[in-house]
N, C-alpha and C positions, 0 to 999 in steps of 0.2 A: 456668449453665453445664444442653446436655444431654447424655444418652447414646444412643447410638445400636451396633447389633448388628448385626456383619458376618461374613461366613463368609469364610472363607481354606480350601482344600483342603478341604473339609467341615466346621469345624469353626468355630464362632458363639466372636467376641470380643465383648464390651462394651467400648467404649471411649468417652473423654467428649471432647465438641466444642462449638463454640461454637452460640446455637441460630440456629436456621435454615440451618446448616453440614448436616445430619442427608443430603440426598441428595448433596451434591455426598463429601461423605466415603464413602455406599453407591457413587458411581461409580467413586471412585477404589480402592476396595476390590474393586471388579468387576474395574479392570483390571489390579488385582495380582495378582485371584486367577485370572484368566484365564489370566495365564503361568506361577502354579502349577501350573495343574491341566494347562499343557501340558508341562512340564516333568516332573511325577509321569507322567504318561500316557510318555513319552520316557526314563525313567532311572527309572523306578520311586517307591517310596516310602522316599525314602531319610533322612527323617528331617525334622520340619518346617523349624527351624532353616535347613537344607543349603536345602531348595524355598526356602524366603524369603527365604535370601542372594543366589541364583540368579535369583528374579526380581525383586528390587530390582535384581541388576547388570545385567536385563535391562531394566529401567525407565529407571537410570541413565542406559543406550547408549542410549537411546530419548530424553531427555532430553537427551545431549549432542549428539547428533545432528540433531533438532528446534533447538538453540540455534545451530548451525552453518551452519542452514538459514536460522535470521532474520538473523544477522550477514550469509549472502551477499544475503539479500533487502533487508536494510539500505542494501549500499552498490549493489547495482543500481538501488535506487530513487532514492538520492544520487547517482549517474551521470546517472541520470534526470530530475531536476531541473536537475542542471547543465546539460544536452543544451536540454531546455526551455526554459531560462531565455536561453543561448546563440542560440534560434532564436527568440525571442521579441524578443530586442536584433534581431537580425538581419533582420525584419519591420518591426519600428519606424522602421531604419534604413534599410528597403526602401521603407516610405510617407512615410517626409521624400523620398527621392530622385523619387518617383512626384509628389507632391505639388507638388514642384519645378522638375521637370520639367515639369509640364501648365502653374503660374504662368507657367516664362519659352514656350513654345508658345502661351500665351493673348496673353500681350506680343507674340511675333510676327505672329499673327494679327490684334492688332487694329494693328499698324505697315501688313501687308498691307493691310487694309482701306482704311486713311487714305491709302497708297500710290495703289491702285488708282482710288479714287472720293472725290475729297476734298471732294465737296459732302454727303457721306455723313453728317457729321456735325454737318452744319448746321442750322440752328435753324429747325424745319419751320415756324414762325407768320413766320417771318422779320422778327422784332422785334429781334434780337439779345443777348434774354436769356437 
C-alpha cells in the first residue's frame, strides 16, 4: 500500500491507496478541492467539515446527473441498435426481392429472344451436339 498527500482547501492530508493509484487519487482530490475552494469563496470559511460535506453533495449530484445521462444514452443506443437491425432486415428483404425480379426479368428476356429468333440458339457448327 502506498501513501499520497492531497490538499483540500489548502490543508494537506496523507492517505493510503493502492500502488499505482496515486495520480488518480490526486486527480479526484483536485476535483473535490475545486468545489471546496469555490464554496469557500462563495460562503466563506464555515469550517472544513461543512465545506467538505457541501462539496461532497455537489460531487454526488454530478455523479447522479452523469448516471442519468448514461442511462439515457444506453436507451438511445438500444433504440438505435433496434432501428439498425430493422433496417438491415429490410435491406436483406429488398435485395432478395431485387434478385428475384432480376431472375424473372432474365427469364422473360430469354423467352423473348427465343420467340423473336428461333435460330438464335441453334448449334453454330450444325452438328446437333
